[in-house]
C-alpha positions in Angstrom: 23.8 -33.6 -62.6 21.4 -31.5 -64.4 18.3 -33.9 -63.6 19.4 -34.1 -60.1 19.9 -30.2 -59.9 15.8 -30.0 -61.1 14.3 -32.6 -58.3 16.5 -30.8 -56.1 15.7 -27.2 -56.7 11.4 -27.2 -56.6 12.0 -29.1 -53.0 14.4 -26.1 -51.6 12.0 -23.4 -53.0 9.0 -25.3 -51.1 11.0 -25.7 -47.5 12.1 -22.0 -47.8 8.5 -20.8 -47.3 7.5 -23.3 -44.6 11.2 -22.3 -42.5 9.6 -18.5 -42.4 6.4 -19.5 -41.5 8.2 -21.4 -39.0 10.0 -18.4 -37.8 6.9 -16.2 -37.8 5.0 -18.7 -35.4 7.9 -18.9 -32.7 8.4 -14.9 -33.0 4.2 -14.9 -32.4 4.3 -16.8 -29.7 5.3 -14.9 -26.9 3.0 -12.5 -28.2 -0.1 -14.9 -28.4 0.8 -15.8 -24.5 0.6 -12.5 -24.0 -2.1 -11.7 -25.4 -5.1 -12.7 -22.7 -2.8 -10.2 -19.8 -2.9 -7.4 -21.9 -6.5 -7.7 -23.2 -7.4 -8.0 -19.2 -5.2 -5.2 -18.9 -6.5 -3.0 -21.3 -10.1 -3.3 -20.3 -10.0 -3.5 -16.8 -7.0 -1.1 -16.3 -5.5 0.9 -18.6 -9.3 1.9 -20.1 -11.0 2.6 -16.6 -7.6 4.6 -16.2 -7.6 7.1 -19.8 -12.1 6.5 -18.7 -11.3 8.6 -15.1 -9.2 11.0 -16.6 -11.5 12.2 -19.4 -14.5 11.3 -16.5 -12.6 14.8 -14.3 -12.5 17.3 -17.0 -16.3 16.8 -17.0 -19.1 18.2 -14.7 -22.7 16.9 -13.9 -23.7 13.2 -14.4 -26.0 10.7 -16.9 -27.2 12.7 -20.1 -26.4 15.7 -18.4 -22.5 15.5 -18.4 -20.7 18.1 -19.9 -17.4 19.6 -20.8 -16.0 21.3 -18.1 -11.9 21.7 -18.5 -9.8 22.4 -15.8 -12.5 23.2 -13.2 -12.5 20.2 -11.5 -9.1 21.0 -10.5 -9.4 24.3 -9.8 -12.0 23.6 -7.9 -10.3 21.2 -5.2 -7.8 24.4 -4.8 -10.3 25.9 -3.0 -12.0 23.2 -1.4 -11.6 23.6 2.8 -12.8 20.1 3.3 -10.3 18.3 0.9 -7.8 19.8 2.7 -9.0 19.2 5.8 -9.2 15.6 4.8 -6.0 16.1 3.7 -4.4 17.6 6.4 -6.0 14.1 8.3 -4.1 11.9 6.4 -1.0 13.8 6.7 -1.8 13.1 10.2 -2.4 9.6 10.5 0.3 9.1 8.0 2.8 11.2 10.2 1.9 9.0 13.3 1.3 5.4 12.3 3.8 4.6 9.8 7.5 5.4 11.9 5.7 4.0 14.9 4.4 1.0 12.9 7.2 -0.1 10.8 9.7 0.4 14.3 7.5 -2.5 16.0 7.5 -4.2 13.9 11.1 -3.8 12.9 11.7 -4.7 16.7 9.4 -7.7 16.5 11.4 -8.8 14.0 14.2 -8.7 15.6 13.3 -9.9 18.6 11.9 -12.9 16.6 15.6 -13.6 14.6 17.4 -13.7 18.4 19.0 -17.0 18.6 17.6 -17.0 22.0 14.0 -17.3 20.9 12.8 -20.7 20.5 9.4 -21.6 18.1 10.4 -19.1 15.7 7.2 -20.4 13.6 4.8 -19.6 16.2 6.1 -16.6 16.8 6.1 -15.7 13.1 2.0 -16.4 12.8 0.9 -15.3 15.9 2.5 -11.8 14.6 1.5 -12.4 11.0 -2.3 -13.3 12.0 -3.6 -9.9 12.3 -3.1 -8.9 9.0 -5.6 -11.7 7.6 -8.2 -10.2 9.1 -10.3 -8.5 6.8 -10.4 -4.9 7.3 -14.6 -4.8 8.0 -14.3 -7.0 10.5 -11.3 -5.6 12.0 -13.2 -2.3 12.2 -16.4 -3.7 13.7 -14.0 -5.6 16.0 -12.2 -2.4 17.0 -15.8 -0.4 17.5 -16.8 -2.8 20.2 -13.4 -2.8 22.3 -13.4 1.4 21.6 -16.4 2.2 23.0 -16.3 4.6 25.1 -19.5 2.7 27.8 -19.2 -0.5 27.0 -15.8 -1.0 25.4 -12.9 -3.2 26.6 -10.3 -1.1 26.3 -12.7 1.4 28.8 -12.8 -1.1 31.2 -9.2 -2.1 31.3 -8.6 1.7 31.8 -11.4 1.8 34.8 -9.8 -1.3 36.3 -6.3 0.3 36.8 -8.5 3.6 37.9 -7.3 5.9 35.0 -10.1 7.7 33.4 -12.2 6.3 30.9 -11.7 7.7 27.0 -13.5 9.2 24.3 -12.3 7.3 21.3 -14.1 7.4 19.2 -16.1 11.0 19.7 -12.7 13.4 20.2 -11.5 14.6 16.8 -7.5 14.1 18.8 -8.6 10.2 20.4 -10.7 9.5 16.9 -7.7 9.9 14.7 -5.7 7.6 17.7 -7.8 5.1 17.5 -7.3 4.8 13.2 -3.6 5.0 14.0 -4.4 1.7 16.5 -6.0 0.0 14.4 -3.7 0.3 11.4 -0.8 -0.8 13.3 -2.5 -4.0 15.3 -3.4 -4.8 11.3 -0.3 -4.2 9.5 2.5 -4.4 12.2 2.9 -7.9 11.6 2.7 -8.4 8.0 5.9 -5.5 8.0 7.1 -7.9 11.1 7.6 -11.1 8.6 9.0 -9.0 5.5 12.2 -7.8 8.0 12.5 -11.2 9.2 12.6 -12.6 5.8 15.9 -10.0 5.3 17.4 -10.2 8.7 17.6 -14.2 7.6 19.2 -13.3 4.9 22.6 -11.6 6.5 25.6 -13.5 7.3 25.9 -14.1 10.6 29.8 -13.8 10.2 29.2 -10.5 9.8 27.9 -10.4 13.4 30.7 -13.1 14.6 33.3 -10.1 13.5 31.5 -7.3 15.3 31.7 -9.2 18.3 35.3 -10.0 18.3 35.9 -6.8 17.6 33.6 -5.1 21.1 31.0 -4.2 19.3 27.9 -4.2 21.4 23.9 -5.1 20.2 23.2 -1.4 19.7 26.1 -0.8 17.5 25.5 -4.0 15.7 22.0 -2.7 14.6 23.1 0.2 13.9 26.4 -0.8 11.8 25.0 -4.2 10.5 21.3 -4.7 10.8 20.3 -0.9 9.3 22.5 -0.8 6.2 21.4 -5.0 5.0 18.1 -3.8 5.5 18.0 -1.1 3.6 16.4 -1.9 0.7 13.3 -3.8 2.7 13.1 -1.1 5.0 12.9 1.5 1.5 10.4 -0.8 0.3 8.1 -1.0 3.3 8.2 3.0 3.7 6.9 3.3 0.5 3.8 0.8 0.8 3.2 1.6 4.3 3.0 5.6 2.8 0.9 4.7 -0.3 -1.7 2.7 1.8 -2.4 5.1 4.6 -2.5 7.8 1.7 -5.3 5.6 0.0 -6.9 5.1 3.8 -10.4 4.1 3.4 -11.9 0.8 5.4 -10.8 1.6 9.3 -12.2 5.2 9.3 -15.6 4.6 7.5 -16.2 1.4 9.5 -15.1 3.1 13.1 -16.0 7.1 12.5 -17.4 7.5 8.8 -15.4 10.4 9.2 -16.9 12.2 12.3 -16.4 13.6 15.2 -16.8 16.9 13.0 -14.6 15.3 9.6 -11.5 14.6 12.2 -11.1 11.5 10.5 -12.4 12.0 6.6 -9.6 11.0 4.5 -9.2 12.0 1.2 -10.0 8.5 -0.1 -13.3 9.0 2.3 -13.8 12.6 0.2 -13.5 10.9 -3.0 -16.1 7.5 -2.0 -19.0 10.8 -0.6 -18.5 13.0 -3.9 -18.6 10.1 -5.9 -21.3 7.2 -4.5 -23.6 10.6 -2.5 -23.0 13.1 -4.4 -22.9 12.0 -7.5 -20.0 14.4 -9.0 -18.3 11.6 -10.7 -16.2 14.8 -12.1 -15.4 16.2 -9.0 -14.9 12.8 -7.7 -11.9 11.8 -10.7 -10.1 14.6 -10.3 -9.7 14.2 -6.5 -8.6 10.3 -7.6 -6.0 12.1 -9.8 -4.8 14.8 -7.2 -4.5 11.7 -4.9 -2.3 10.5 -7.4 0.0 12.6 -7.8 0.7 13.1 -4.3 1.5 9.5 -4.0 3.6 9.7 -6.9 5.3 12.9 -5.5 6.0 11.0 -1.8 6.9 7.4 -3.6 9.4 9.2 -5.7 11.0 11.8 -2.8 11.1 8.6 -0.6 13.2 6.2 -2.6 15.3 9.2 -4.0 16.3 9.9 -0.5 16.8 6.5 1.2 17.3 4.8 -2.4 20.8 6.8 -2.6 22.1 5.0 0.4 20.8 2.0 -0.7 
């Protein structure tokens, strides 16, 4: 027994550290697998965010950069051009988002109808505009909306209606941006709604029809409540996207006429890359982040409580 014990003890003493190393390797493996993603996030996301925040507390550029505290944020509150850009963005948001999402829901319900054939073709057709590049979309609509030679004014003339100065009139220039955004993103949201509609049990509609509910009653009592999480998602996503609007107005109008289509993102770009006032541009970026966060939280609070 004694000899056996002497032989077993060293083996046990060696095996225990080996098991510990194996356990440590198993515990460390998830962190090793996550390390590349975490490093990329830290370098390309976290560092620029922190650097931009510190930059918003400075003035000047290059070797002339100096600390300014909250001066850029105080300047922001007294900057009439910033408030003009914010008002323009708000007008486009209030008009475009409900119009786009309402049209997207209408298309989704229509495509999901039992009488519609070739749904895949219709789904592809409504989704195609969303895969078009934003710059290409802006250039295309710049030709279509041209006052003298644009196809849209040609159609208006053909039916006896007066031509519209789409890109030279402050009101119509904003509506042009709304038109472009609606054309580009309606199909994207329609496909999301269509996926939600296909997840609603058909038995609910059949039971409602047995009870005598008409199409509108079934829509408001079954479709809308069932789609509320999807509606919340698209409303928040569309709001964030519109508040960050840049490509379409930059290509179509360059913020004109008379700053009528100047957006917050365009104003940020001009301060950062035209006037090289990076501190003030960073302050605008953080102000926009705060606005997006507040609106997103309010929308989730108002619509999420009913989900």
